[in-house]
N, C-alpha and C positions, 0 to 999 in steps of 0.2 A: 373628634378632630380628623378633618380629612387631609390627603395629601395632595400636592400638586401634580398636575398631570405633566407629561413629557411635554406636551405643546403648550401648556401654560408656562413652563420652565423656558422653552426656549423664546417665546414671545416675549416675555416679560425681562429674561436675561439680555435679550437683544436690543431692548429699547433704550432710547437715548436717556428716557426720563418717566417718571412714574408720577401720577398723579393721587395723592393721598387725601382723603376726607375722614376726620376724627369724629366718633358720635359723640354726642351732645348727653348729658343726663337723661333725656327723655327718648334717647336712643335715635332721634333724627340726625343727620350727618351735617357738619360743618362744611363751608366752603373748600374746596380742596386746595392744596399747596403742590407744587410742582418740586420733586426733590429728586435725587438720584438713587438708584436699585443697586446691588450688586448681587449676582448669583454666583453660590459655591456650591458645586455638588448639585443636591437637590434640594437647596434651601436658599431662599431670598434675605437679604439683609438691608437695612435703611438706616442712617445715622443722621443726627442733627448737626450741621455745621456750626450752628451758635451754641453748641454743648447743650447742658441742663436746663438753661433758660430758654430755649426756644420754646414758642408756644405749641407748635403742633406735637411737639416731644412731650411736653407736661401733660397735654391732653390726651396723648397716646398712652400715658402711664397711668394716667386717672382710671381710664374707662376701658383701657385694652382692647376696646372694638373699633373697626372702620372699614372703609373700602378703598379698594386702589383701582386704578385705570393705567394699563401701559400694554404697548403692541397689540392692541386690539381685545386685551383680556379686560373684563369687569368682574371683580371679585371682593366678597366680603371676607374680612381677614380678623385675626387676633394678633395683636403686639404681644410678643413673648421676650422675656429677657434673654440678653444672648451671653453665652459663657465666655465671650471675648478672646477665644481662641485665634479669630481671624484679625484683631485689631493692628497689627503690624503690617498685614498685607495691603499691599495697594499698585495700582496703575492708572496709568491716563492722566490726562491735562487738569488743570485746577484742583490738583489733590492735595496740597499743603493744608489748607482750612479743614478739610476732612480727616487728616491724619493726626492734627494737632491733638493732643491730650484730652482737651475738653471734648471734642467731638467723639474720639473714640469710646469716652465713657460712656455714649448715647447709642452705641450698637443695639437695635432692635432687630429682632428675627420675626418673620412674617410667616403666617400661619394661616392656610385657607380655612374658610369655616363652610361648614353645609347649613342649608335652611334649617333654624330650630336651634343651632348651638350657639 
C-alpha cells in the first residue's frame, strides 16, 4: 500500500467535493458519485449520509476497490475500515445529515493504491 503525497493531500483536502467510482466484480468502474471528503492529518475520509443503505457505500464495502477524482487528482484507492475516532468531529455547512449516527457508522478511510495492488 502506498501513501498520499503532500500535493495529493493538499489538492484533495482543499477540494469541495470528490468523485468516487466503486469497482464492479469484474474490476470495471461504476459511474462516479459526488460526495464530500475530509482530510485529517495525512489521511482522507468519506462517509455515506444515507448510512449503510447507501448504494456506493455497500459497493465500497463489498469490493474495497475504486477510483477517486478531486482537486485535479485522479487516483485508484482502497476503501479501508475507519477506527471511528473522528466520528464526532465536524465543521462546515449542511453538517447535520453527515454527523447523524447512521452516517457516522459509515466512515471509510481512503488509501491510495499503486498499480498492481
